[in-house]
C-alpha positions as CSV (number, residue, x, y, z in Angstrom):
1,M,-8.1,21.4,-27.9
2,S,-10.3,20.3,-25.1
3,E,-11.2,16.8,-24.2
4,T,-14.2,15.7,-26.3
5,F,-14.6,12.2,-24.9
6,T,-14.1,10.0,-21.8
7,M,-12.7,6.5,-22.1
8,Y,-14.0,4.1,-19.5
9,S,-11.5,1.3,-18.8
10,T,-9.9,-1.0,-16.3
11,P,-6.1,-1.3,-15.6
12,W,-6.1,-5.0,-16.7
13,C,-7.8,-4.4,-20.1
14,G,-5.4,-5.0,-22.9
15,Y,-7.7,-3.3,-25.5
16,C,-7.8,-0.2,-23.3
17,Q,-4.0,0.0,-22.9
18,R,-3.5,-0.4,-26.7
19,L,-6.1,2.3,-27.5
20,K,-4.7,4.7,-24.9
21,G,-1.3,4.3,-26.5
22,Q,-2.7,5.0,-30.0
23,L,-4.5,8.1,-28.7
24,D,-1.4,9.3,-26.9
25,R,0.8,8.8,-30.0
26,E,-1.8,10.8,-32.1
27,G,-2.0,13.6,-29.5
28,I,-5.7,13.1,-29.1
29,P,-6.8,14.4,-25.7
30,F,-9.3,12.5,-23.6
31,E,-10.3,11.8,-20.0
32,M,-9.6,8.3,-18.6
33,V,-11.9,6.8,-16.0
34,D,-11.1,3.5,-14.3
35,I,-14.5,1.9,-13.6
36,E,-13.0,-0.2,-10.8
37,Q,-12.0,3.0,-8.9
38,V,-15.1,5.1,-9.8
39,P,-18.2,3.0,-9.0
40,E,-20.7,5.4,-10.5
41,A,-18.9,5.0,-13.9
42,V,-20.0,1.3,-14.1
43,A,-23.6,2.5,-14.7
44,I,-22.5,4.7,-17.6
45,V,-20.7,1.8,-19.2
46,E,-23.6,-0.6,-18.6
47,K,-26.0,1.9,-20.1
48,A,-23.9,2.2,-23.3
49,N,-23.5,-1.6,-23.6
50,N,-27.0,-3.0,-22.9
51,G,-26.1,-3.9,-19.3
52,N,-22.6,-5.2,-20.0
53,Q,-19.4,-3.8,-18.4
54,T,-17.5,-3.8,-21.7
55,V,-14.4,-1.6,-21.9
56,P,-13.0,0.4,-23.5
57,T,-16.2,2.4,-23.8
58,L,-15.9,5.9,-25.1
59,V,-18.6,8.5,-24.4
60,Y,-18.4,11.7,-26.4
61,S,-19.3,15.3,-25.7
62,D,-22.6,14.8,-27.6
63,G,-23.6,11.9,-25.4
64,S,-23.0,9.2,-28.0
65,A,-20.8,6.1,-27.2
66,Q,-18.6,3.6,-28.9
67,T,-17.3,0.4,-27.5
68,N,-13.8,-0.8,-28.4
69,P,-13.6,1.5,-31.5
70,S,-10.7,1.7,-33.9
71,L,-8.5,4.8,-34.0
72,I,-10.1,5.6,-37.4
73,Q,-13.6,5.4,-35.9
74,I,-12.6,7.8,-33.2
75,K,-11.0,10.3,-35.6
76,D,-14.2,10.1,-37.8
77,K,-16.4,10.8,-34.7
78,L,-14.2,13.7,-33.5
79,A,-14.3,15.2,-37.0
80,S,-18.1,15.0,-37.0
81,L,-18.2,16.8,-33.6
82,A,-15.9,19.6,-34.8
């Protein structure tokens, strides 16, 4: 299974760490991008969040985005992309 979304995060974001742990436990592959280390990623997060730098922001292979989604919301989205 290839990665079907990118999670934009920061190292200090508790919500990001919790979600990463849930995804890892479920075996759901994804790419992680630290917006503090990848300056061009900030624009992607801001575009998805009306100018705000809110993380975790997930951007899917179809171009859609979710901000701080639950594991169930992610699984539903991935099922719709399959």
